C-alpha positions in Angstrom: 8.3 -20.1 23.2 6.2 -17.0 23.6 6.0 -14.8 20.6 7.8 -11.5 20.5 5.8 -8.3 20.0 7.0 -7.9 16.3 6.9 -11.6 15.3 4.1 -12.7 12.8 1.5 -14.8 14.5 -1.0 -17.4 13.3 -4.0 -15.7 11.9 -4.5 -12.3 10.4 -2.6 -9.4 11.8 -4.9 -6.5 12.6 -4.3 -2.8 12.0 -4.3 -2.2 15.8 -1.3 -4.6 16.1 0.5 -2.7 13.4 -0.2 0.6 15.3 1.1 -0.8 18.6 4.3 -2.2 16.9 5.0 1.2 15.2 4.1 3.2 18.3 1.5 5.2 16.4 -2.3 5.6 16.4 -4.6 3.4 14.3 -5.5 6.5 12.2 -1.8 7.1 11.4 -1.6 3.5 10.0 -4.7 4.2 8.0 -3.2 7.4 6.6 0.1 5.5 5.8 -2.0 3.1 3.7 -4.4 5.5 2.1 -2.8 8.9 2.1 1.0 8.4 2.7 1.8 12.1 1.8 -0.1 13.1 5.0 2.4 11.2 7.1 5.9 12.4 8.0 8.6 10.4 6.2 10.2 9.0 9.4 6.8 7.9 10.7 5.8 6.4 7.4 9.0 4.3 7.3 8.3 3.1 10.8 4.7 2.1 9.9 5.9 0.4 6.7 8.5 -1.5 8.6 5.9 -2.8 11.1 3.6 -3.8 8.2 6.5 -5.8 6.6 7.6 -7.4 9.8 4.1 -8.4 10.9 3.0 -9.5 7.4 -0.1 -7.3 7.6 -2.4 -7.6 4.6 -5.1 -5.0 4.3 -8.5 -6.4 3.5 -9.2 -4.4 0.4 -12.7 -5.8 -0.1 -13.8 -5.0 3.4 -12.4 -1.5 3.2 -14.2 -0.9 -0.1 -17.5 -2.1 1.3 -17.2 0.2 4.4 -16.1 3.3 2.4 -17.9 2.7 -0.8 -14.6 3.3 -2.6 -13.7 1.1 -5.6 -10.0 2.0 -5.5 -10.2 2.2 -9.3 -9.5 5.2 -11.5 -11.2 5.4 -14.9 -9.1 6.6 -17.8 -11.0 7.7 -20.9 -8.4 6.5 -23.5 -8.0 8.6 -26.6 -9.0 6.8 -29.8 -5.8 5.5 -31.5 -4.6 3.1 -34.2 -3.3 -0.1 -32.5 -1.0 -0.6 -35.5 0.4 2.9 -35.2 -0.1 4.0 -31.5 0.7 7.5 -30.2 4.0 7.0 -28.4 3.4 10.0 -26.1 0.1 8.7 -24.8 1.5 5.2 -24.4 4.2 6.6 -22.2 1.6 8.6 -20.2 -0.5 5.5 -19.6 2.5 3.6 -18.3 3.2 6.5 -15.9 -0.4 6.7 -14.9 -0.6 3.0 -14.0 2.6 3.3 -11.9 1.3 6.4 -10.1 -2.1 4.8 -9.4 -0.4 1.6 -8.2 1.8 3.6 -5.7 -1.4 5.1 -4.3 -3.1 1.7 -4.0 -5.3 2.2 -7.0 -6.0 0.4 -10.3 -6.6 2.0 -13.7 -9.6 1.0 -15.8 -9.4 1.9 -19.5 -12.6 2.7 -21.3 -13.9 4.5 -24.4 -17.1 4.8 -26.4 -18.3 1.5 -27.8 -17.4 0.5 -31.3 -18.9 2.9 -33.9 -19.9 5.4 -31.1 -18.4 8.8 -31.1 -20.1 10.4 -28.0 -17.8 10.1 -24.9 -20.6 11.4 -22.7 -22.5 8.1 -23.0 -19.4 6.1 -22.0 -18.9 8.3 -18.9 -22.5 7.9 -17.9 -22.3 4.1 -18.2 -19.2 3.9 -16.1 -20.5 6.2 -13.4 -23.9 4.5 -13.3 -22.2 1.1 -12.8 -20.2 2.6 -9.9 -17.0 0.9 -11.2 -14.6 3.8 -10.5 -14.0 6.5 -7.9 -13.1 9.2 -10.4 -11.9 9.9 -14.0 -8.7 10.9 -15.7 -9.3 12.8 -19.0 -6.6 13.7 -21.6 -6.3 15.5 -24.9 -8.6 18.3 -23.5 -10.0 20.6 -26.2 -11.6 24.0 -25.9 -15.2 23.7 -24.6 -14.6 20.0 -24.1 -17.9 18.2 -23.7 -16.3 15.6 -21.4 -15.2 18.3 -18.9 -18.6 20.0 -18.9 -20.4 16.6 -18.4 -18.1 15.4 -15.6 -18.5 18.7 -13.8 -22.3 18.5 -14.2 -22.4 15.0 -12.8 -20.3 16.0 -9.8 -18.0 13.0 -10.4 -14.3 13.5 -9.2 -12.1 14.1 -12.3 -8.8 15.5 -13.3 -7.4 16.3 -16.8 -4.1 16.2 -18.5 -4.7 19.5 -20.3 -6.2 22.8 -19.2 -9.9 23.4 -18.6 -11.5 26.6 -19.6 -12.7 29.6 -17.7 -15.7 28.9 -15.5 -14.8 25.2 -15.4 -13.3 23.3 -12.5 -9.5 23.8 -12.6 -8.6 20.2 -11.9 -5.9 20.1 -14.5 -2.2 19.3 -14.8 -0.3 20.4 -17.8 3.1 21.6 -19.1 4.0 25.2 -20.1 3.7 24.8 -23.9 4.5 28.4 -24.6 7.5 28.5 -22.2 8.8 25.2 -23.7 8.8 26.5 -27.2 10.3 29.8 -26.2 13.2 27.7 -24.7 13.6 26.0 -28.1 13.9 29.4 -29.8 16.5 30.6 -27.3 18.5 27.4 -27.9 18.5 28.0 -31.6 19.3 31.7 -31.3 22.2 30.8 -29.0 23.6 28.7 -31.8 23.6 31.6 -34.2 20.3 31.0 -36.1 18.6 34.2 -37.1 16.0 32.8 -39.5 13.8 30.1 -38.0 10.8 28.2 -39.4 8.0 26.8 -37.3 6.0 23.6 -38.1 2.9 23.4 -36.1 0.3 21.1 -37.6 -3.3 21.3 -36.3 -3.6 24.8 -34.7 -7.1 24.1 -33.5 -5.5 21.9 -30.8 -4.9 24.2 -27.8 -1.5 22.8 -27.0 -0.3 23.3 -30.6 -1.7 26.8 -30.6 0.2 27.6 -27.4 3.4 26.2 -28.9 3.0 28.4 -32.0 2.3 31.5 -29.8 5.4 30.8 -27.7 7.6 30.4 -30.8 6.4 33.7 -32.3 6.6 35.7 -29.1 10.1 34.6 -28.3 11.4 35.1 -31.8 9.9 38.6 -31.9 11.5 39.4 -28.5 14.9 38.2 -29.7 14.6 40.1 -33.0 14.7 36.9 -35.1 13.2 36.4 -38.6 10.5 33.9 -37.9 8.2 32.2 -40.5 5.4 29.6 -40.0 4.5 27.1 -42.5 0.8 27.6 -42.1 -0.1 29.0 -45.6 2.1 26.6 -47.5 0.9 23.7 -45.5 -2.8 24.5 -46.1 -2.2 24.6 -49.8 -0.4 21.3 -49.7 -3.2 19.6 -47.7 -5.8 20.8 -50.2 -3.7 19.5 -53.1 -3.0 16.1 -51.4 -6.7 15.6 -50.5 -7.7 16.2 -54.1 -5.1 13.8 -55.4 -5.4 11.0 -52.8 -9.0 11.3 -51.8 -10.5 11.0 -48.2 -9.2 8.7 -45.6 -5.5 9.5 -46.1 -5.1 12.1 -43.4 -1.7 10.9 -42.1 -0.2 10.7 -45.6 -1.6 14.0 -46.6 -0.3 15.6 -43.4 3.2 14.3 -43.9 3.3 15.4 -47.5 2.0 18.8 -46.5 4.7 19.3 -44.0 7.4 18.2 -46.5 6.0 20.5 -49.1 6.0 23.4 -46.8 9.6 22.8 -45.6 10.8 22.5 -49.2 9.0 25.6 -50.3 10.6 27.6 -47.5 14.0 26.2 -48.1 13.7 27.1 -51.8 12.9 30.7 -51.0 15.2 33.7 -51.1 15.5 33.9 -47.2 15.5 30.2 -46.4 15.4 29.3 -42.6 18.6 27.8 -41.2 16.6 26.0 -38.5 13.1 24.5 -38.0 11.3 24.1 -34.7 8.5 21.5 -34.9 5.5 21.2 -32.6 6.0 17.4 -32.5 8.6 14.7 -33.1 6.6 13.4 -36.1 6.5 16.8 -37.7 10.3 17.0 -37.2 10.7 13.6 -39.0 8.9 15.1 -42.0 11.2 18.0 -41.8 14.2 15.7 -41.9 13.0 14.1 -45.1 12.3 17.5 -46.8 15.7 18.9 -45.8 17.4 16.0 -47.4 15.2 16.1 -50.5 16.6 19.6 -51.0 20.2 18.2 -50.9 20.9 19.6 -47.5 22.1 18.0 -44.3 20.2 18.0 -40.9 22.4 19.3 -38.0 24.5 22.2 -37.0 26.4 22.2 -40.2 23.3 22.2 -42.3 19.7 22.9 -41.2 18.9 22.5 -37.5 15.7 20.7 -36.6 14.0 20.3 -33.2 11.0 18.3 -32.1 8.6 18.2 -29.2 7.7 15.3 -26.8 11.0 13.4 -26.8 9.5 10.1 -27.9 11.8 7.1 -28.4 11.9 8.0 -32.1 14.3 10.9 -31.2 17.2 8.7 -30.2 17.0 6.5 -33.3 17.1 9.2 -36.0 20.4 10.3 -37.6 21.4 12.7 -36.3 19.5 12.1 -33.0 16.7 14.7 -32.6 16.8 17.6 -30.1 13.4 17.6 -28.5 11.3 18.9 -25.5 10.9 16.2 -22.9 7.6 16.1 -20.9 7.7 15.1 -17.2 5.2 12.3 -17.7 5.8 10.6 -14.3 5.4 13.9 -12.5 2.2 14.7 -14.4 0.7 11.3 -13.7 1.6 11.5 -10.0 0.1 15.0 -9.7 -3.1 13.9 -11.5 -3.6 10.9 -9.2 -2.9 13.0 -6.0 -5.4 15.6 -7.1 -8.0 13.1 -8.0 -7.7 11.2 -4.7 -8.0 14.5 -2.8 -11.4 14.9 -4.4 -12.4 11.3 -3.7 -11.6 11.9 0.0 -13.7 15.0 0.0 -10.8 17.5 0.4 -11.1 21.0 -1.1 -10.1 21.1 -4.8 -7.4 23.6 -5.7 -8.5 26.8 -7.2 -5.8 26.7 -9.9 -4.4 24.0 -12.2 -0.8 22.9 -12.0 1.8 23.7 -14.7 4.9 21.6 -14.7 8.2 22.5 -16.4 9.7 20.7 -19.4 13.3 20.0 -20.3 15.0 20.5 -23.6 17.2 17.4 -24.5 19.9 18.6 -26.9 21.1 16.1 -29.5 22.9 16.2 -32.8 20.1 17.7 -34.9 20.9 21.1 -33.4 23.6 20.7 -30.8 27.3 21.0 -31.5 28.4 18.2 -29.2 28.5 14.5 -30.1 24.8 14.4 -30.2 24.3 11.8 -27.4 22.0 14.1 -25.6 22.3 16.7 -22.9 19.5 18.2 -21.0 19.0 22.0 -20.6 17.2 23.1 -17.4 13.7 24.5 -17.8 13.3 28.2 -18.6 
């Protein structure tokens, strides 16, 4: 029996056969495989249907040899403690791997060798070995040496976090100031007029932005706002003297608790605390309870930032700002692959909105969680 035009045949199906079956050009099939967002949805569906029906399998090795592309993205993983990993960055990595896979890419994790602190050498080694097509950088600091070095090398890169003036604007980030302003509006709408802020390391640009957003919105609304900076600095100094070096996490937690308790013991104690991270909010929970008070709308309201899994397991569940990690990862991969293909890089970074997930630590509902729209 002769074979039908759409029936798989013996031997490898070619890209030309897929194009004929879908009624499109060979270039359109190539775009569907390598840059699907360039193809109209109805055309993309037709091409994908032909690929499935014909059993077409692209020869990735041949394509890589012809183009020089490795179809691999390098992710310079932040240094972390494997016994106490950063839940936000773990979620980001999961989203990044998914976004890369959807674009036909793999993710290669790397970092400086054991005992080494200079990320520049690790980048040089990876680029020299031609193992990746481009880089994803995260936790971007002011005057970040990784950004400056990648730009100097001319290697395609994107960053989760804003680059500075005069640097390539290949970044995707959230609106940290706007997100914290939304927290302030939420607490003000619940009737809170005296609000404390817990920010942690203000030298980190995203934490500084959250603090600025808190203060600006509290001032605009005429609220009494206090930050725990001075009390926390004193507590860190005391903890370091008592516990010695190498106890940064414990000292930080104790400093936050001390600052919250000091503010709650003052004459104008806050009725709510907005924290710059979920872990800082957890320290606030402990301090509030140590003062004999309850966390929640009938006691002291507390909010966090990042909406890590921790939030749902606290009692009451923690109101927190949710980051659009999947949207961030997809935008980073798209922007990186545009550079790899030689397309013009955007002149501006991309800021994505967040959501405030309201739970029992501040909300007046059952605390199961409802999401407020951005802004």
